N, C-alpha and C positions, 0 to 999 in steps of 0.2 A: 225953572223947573228942579222941584223935587225927584226922586226915585224912591220907590220901596221895592224891597225883593220880600219875596215869601215863601219857602222850602215847601214843596207839596210831597215829594219823596227825595228821599236818596240823602246822600250826605254833600256840602259843598265846602269850600274854602272860601271866604269875602273878606275881602279888601276894606277897610270901614274907614279908609282917609291920613289912618295910624300905622293901625297892622293888622294882618291878616289872623281873621279869626274862623273856629270852627262851626259850623251853622247844619241843621241835621232837619228832617222832618218836620212843622210846626214855628221853627225859626224863625225872626222877623228880622231884616236891614233896612235903616229910613236915612236917605242921603241928601241929607240938605238942597236948596241949589245951589249949583259949582263947585258940590261938597267932590273931591277924589275918589272912586269906589274901586270897585271888581269884584272877578268871582271865577272861580274857578272849580270842576271834578278832578279832583286825584286820587279817587277812587277809580275800582273796576266795573263798579256799578252803573247805570244810568240813573240819574239824576231831573228833578223838573223842576225849574221856580215859578211865580206867578210876576211879573216885572207889572208897576202901577207909575202912569208918570202924573205928576200933578202941577199946572193944569198942561190937561195933552199936548201934546206933541208930535210934528208930523213924522213920526218915523220907522213909517211903511215903507220907504227904501230901501233904510239899514236891513233887516227883518225878511224883508222881500232878496234882498243881494245876497243875502248868508248863505241859503245852497250851493251860490256860484263860487265861494271862494277856491272851489280843488280848484276848478280850471283856471283859475286867473296867475297870469304872475306874476312876482315878487311885486315888482313896481304899480300892477295895477290895484293889488292887496293895500299893498300900500293908500294908492292914491284914494283905494276904494274905502279905509279907513278912516284915512285923514278928512275927507268929504262929510262922513257922517259927526265928526267929534267924536272918534274913537282911537284909544292913545293905551299901548298894551305898558305896563306897568311889571315890575321882578318884584 
């Protein structure tokens, strides 16, 4: 499955598998199938991105579970992320 990220508003730092790059409204990042990637908001302002999975993937459980992260223990968060193939990079 490939993933694409389109910045709708604000600014983000996006990892393209090699380096962190700055992205702002209108910028686009394509990640090929199996590609390492990540994104973070380092600004003090909100940012919005549109994420596209191709072909579509059953990711509803991941996104539905995100609001509950604050109430999880560290171990529960770790299991949640591993269960959804989500690994953090520095």
